[in-house]
C-alpha positions as CSV (number, residue, x, y, z in Angstrom):
1,M,16.1,5.9,-11.3
2,A,12.9,5.7,-9.2
3,T,9.6,4.4,-10.5
4,D,6.6,6.6,-9.8
5,H,2.9,5.9,-10.1
6,N,0.3,8.6,-9.6
7,F,-3.3,7.7,-8.8
8,Y,-4.0,11.0,-7.0
9,Q,-4.5,13.3,-10.0
10,G,-8.0,14.7,-10.0
11,F,-8.4,14.2,-6.2
12,E,-6.4,17.3,-5.1
13,G,-7.6,18.5,-1.7
14,E,-8.6,14.9,-0.6
15,P,-6.3,12.8,1.6
16,E,-3.3,11.4,-0.3
17,L,-1.6,8.1,0.4
18,I,2.1,7.9,-0.4
19,V,3.8,4.5,-0.4
20,E,7.6,4.2,-1.0
21,L,10.1,1.4,-1.5
22,R,13.4,2.5,0.0
23,V,16.6,0.5,-0.4
24,A,19.6,1.7,1.6
25,R,17.7,4.9,2.3
26,A,17.2,5.7,-1.4
27,R,13.7,6.0,-2.8
28,K,13.3,3.3,-5.5
29,A,9.6,3.5,-6.2
30,T,6.6,5.6,-5.2
31,V,2.9,5.1,-5.4
32,R,0.7,8.1,-4.8
33,A,-3.0,7.6,-4.6
34,W,-6.4,8.9,-3.5
35,T,-7.2,7.1,-0.2
36,G,-10.5,5.9,-1.6
37,Y,-8.6,3.4,-3.9
38,F,-6.8,2.1,-0.8
39,D,-10.0,1.9,1.2
40,E,-11.7,-0.1,-1.5
41,L,-8.7,-2.5,-1.7
42,M,-8.5,-3.0,2.1
43,A,-12.2,-3.6,2.4
44,L,-11.7,-6.7,0.3
45,V,-8.9,-8.2,2.5
46,P,-10.5,-10.8,4.7
47,P,-9.1,-11.7,8.1
48,S,-7.3,-15.0,8.4
49,A,-8.4,-17.7,10.9
50,E,-6.2,-16.0,13.5
51,G,-7.6,-12.5,12.7
52,W,-6.1,-9.5,11.0
53,T,-2.4,-9.6,10.3
54,G,0.2,-7.3,8.8
55,L,-1.0,-4.0,7.2
56,A,-4.7,-5.2,7.4
57,L,-4.3,-5.4,11.2
58,H,-3.1,-1.8,11.4
59,Y,-5.7,-0.6,8.9
60,H,-8.8,-2.3,10.2
61,L,-8.0,-1.8,13.9
62,C,-6.9,1.8,13.5
63,T,-3.7,1.3,15.4
64,G,-2.5,4.9,14.6
65,W,-0.3,3.9,11.7
66,Q,-1.8,6.6,9.5
67,E,-1.1,9.3,12.2
68,E,2.6,8.6,12.1
69,N,4.9,10.8,9.9
70,E,6.2,7.6,8.3
71,W,5.1,4.1,9.0
72,I,7.3,1.1,8.0
73,D,5.4,-2.0,7.1
74,P,6.5,-4.7,9.6
75,D,5.6,-7.6,7.4
76,P,5.9,-6.9,3.6
77,A,5.4,-10.5,2.6
78,D,2.1,-10.8,4.4
79,T,0.9,-7.4,3.0
80,R,1.8,-8.5,-0.6
81,S,0.0,-11.8,-0.2
82,K,-3.2,-10.0,1.1
83,L,-3.1,-7.3,-1.6
84,D,-2.6,-9.9,-4.3
85,A,-5.6,-11.9,-3.1
86,A,-7.8,-8.8,-2.9
87,R,-6.7,-7.3,-6.3
88,D,-8.9,-9.5,-8.5
89,L,-12.0,-8.6,-6.5
90,L,-11.7,-4.9,-7.3
91,S,-14.4,-3.6,-9.6
92,S,-12.7,-0.5,-11.1
93,E,-9.9,-0.7,-13.6
94,T,-8.2,2.3,-12.0
95,A,-8.3,0.6,-8.5
96,R,-6.8,-2.6,-10.1
97,S,-4.0,-0.6,-11.7
98,F,-3.4,1.0,-8.2
99,A,-3.2,-2.5,-6.7
100,D,-0.9,-3.6,-9.5
101,A,1.4,-0.7,-8.7
102,L,1.5,-1.6,-5.0
103,L,2.2,-5.2,-5.9
104,S,5.1,-4.2,-8.1
105,L,6.5,-1.9,-5.3
106,Y,6.2,-4.8,-2.8
107,G,7.9,-7.1,-5.4
108,G,10.8,-4.7,-5.1
109,V,11.2,-5.6,-1.5
110,V,11.7,-9.3,-2.5
111,R,14.1,-8.4,-5.3
112,E,16.1,-5.6,-3.7
113,G,15.5,-5.8,0.0
114,G,14.7,-2.5,1.7
115,V,11.5,-1.3,3.4
116,V,8.0,-0.1,2.4
117,V,7.2,3.3,4.0
118,W,3.6,4.5,4.2
119,R,2.3,8.0,4.9
120,L,-0.9,10.1,4.6
121,E,-0.9,13.7,3.6
């Protein structure tokens, strides 16, 4: 049974972010969200001494990841670490709940393997 989290309700017509954990091609968890929650979270992710890495690199440098039909996170461990550090800095309870859902999804990669797939609609 897949776990679903919806942070998009009430934002219909706005861009929607869909993040999925897939294990052996089966969808195990999905987080749907208004992109504003994601933007708020990513604004709080600082670059490391070497610069942006992982998802933050692709997000902040606009590498085109959001234009792909599906984008597979190349470094889930780095992304989870960055999201975890930024989570406590969020001001809104809903944005923190969104971050918690993402962290739980990324925890599934550690527990079950698989990939994290991102897309915008």
